[in-house]
N, C-alpha and C positions, 0 to 999 in steps of 0.2 A: 503493498498500499503506500508505502515510501515513496516510490518515484511517479504513482500518481498525486501525490499531495506537492511533490514538487511543481510538476507540469501545473498545477492551479493557482501556484503561486511560487512564478518564477523570482522574481525580486526577492522572497524571502532569505531572510540567514537561516539557514540549516547547519543542526550541529548532531551528530551522534555518537552515545555515549555506550564503552562496552568495557566489558572487563577483562575478558580470557577471549576474545575472540584472535581466531588464526590468523596469519598472513593473508592469504586465500580470500579468509573472508571478511575482515575488512576493507579488502581489495575491492570482492564483490559489494561493499555497504556502501564503498565510497562511490565506485560504480554507477548504482542507484542512485543515489543521490548528488549525484555532478560533484560530491567534494573531490577537489584537487589535494595531490599529494603534498603540498607545500601546507596546508592547514591539518597534519597530522601529528598531533602530540601524545605519545606512550612514556607514559611513568614505570617506574619499577615493580616489577613484582614483591621484592621485598617488603615481609610484615614481621620485622623485628619483634615485636608484641607475642607471637608466635611462635610453641617449642612443638616442633615437629615430634613426634617418636612411634618406631615402626619395630612391631614385636612379631618373632614366631608365634603361630594358634595351637596354643597346646589344647589350654581348656580354658573355649571360648565364654563359654557364662561368667568362667573364677576371673579371667583376667578382666572383664567386663566391668563387675562387682568391684573386684579392687579400684580398677581406674574411675568409676564413677566415685566411690567410696571417699576419694581423694581430692570431691568436687562436692561434698554435703552440701546440700540446701543453694549451689548452682545452679546457674540455666545451662541445657547443653541439648546435643541435638545426635544419635544415634542412629548410624545409617548400618542395614542392610540391603541385600539386595534381591530379596524376597516379599512378599507380602505376610506368606506364613513365618518364614524366620523374625519377622517386627511383630506379627500376632505371639509368638513365641516367646518371644524376649521381651514383650511386653507385659505378660501375663506374669512373666515368672520375677521379674522387676518389682510388680505391683504384690505380687507375694509374699517380696520380701524386706515390703513396706515402702519403696519410690516412690515419691509422686512422679507420675508418668503417663502419659498416652499414645498412642499408634497414629500414624497417617500413611494410608498408601491409598491407589486407585481401588482397592477391592473393598474404601469405604465409601459411603454416599456423600454427596458431594457436601449434604450439608451438615454430616461429621467430622467430615474432615475440615470444613470454614469452621467448628466449631471446635476443635482440638487445635486449632491455629490460633484460635484469638484465645483460647484459654491459655495455651503456651506463650505469645505477646504479649499479653499480660500478666504475668507468673502464676498464673494460677494453678500448673503444674510446673513441675523442675524441670524435666526430659520429653522430648518426645522421639522413640522410637520411629522413625521413617525410610522408606524408601529414595531412591534419587527423584520422584515427583514433589518432593518437599522443601523451601525451602527459595526458591525464585520468584524473587520482589516482599521478601520479608524483611522488614526491616528493625531489629531488635540488637540492640548494642551491645547489651550485658553476657552475652554468648560465652561464657567461661570455656568451654568444651568441645568439639566435635571430636566423636569417636567413627572409623568405621571397622566391621567386623565382619568387609567383605573388601574384596579390589575395587575399588571404582573404573569405572570403564574405560576411564582416561587419566593423561596428568591435567587437564585441564579442567576434567570433571572435580579431578583432586583436590586441583587451587580453589576452583569453586566454592565446593561443601567445607573445605576447608575453614575457606573466606570468611566464613558468617559466623564464624568466634571471635571474639577482640576488638568486635569493631568500634567498641568506646575508647579504643589504644590501650585499655588495660589488658594485663600479661593473661593469653589463654592457653589453650592445649589441643592440638589437634595429635592423634593418637589412633594408630590401625593395626591390625592382628592381619596378619597372612598365611597361607598354604592350605 
């Protein structure tokens, strides 16, 4: 829809903003919006307030609980690859007394919206989600992001971990693999 807008308002100033677009995607955006190369600004990916840790997956639930325990009563996101993984982890964490909600495409749109709103308002500390969660979320006090499965790409990983520490305070990004 961008090029349609540009043709309707040819004299309007246009700006496109993106956090993690690849060079190819950036070129496509500029082409579609008629933005010239000399008006491109790229900032660093460096997030010095994020501490990244990767560990071998041995006992995923015990490892996850230990990681979350270090962030007691803090806001965090735990990413799982599948809906069933989200549901299982949410149930176990609830059973262990954590304030946690699920988020995935298998939930009704109303339930997803409600859970997202409760998380954003700090009515729940943790949201366990598939990658369907997070786009457009502006919650500055997320102190941790955990991945129980490898993200689809390094760009996805950067985008998902980047949801932590947006307030500039220290935050942890933790991932297990195997």
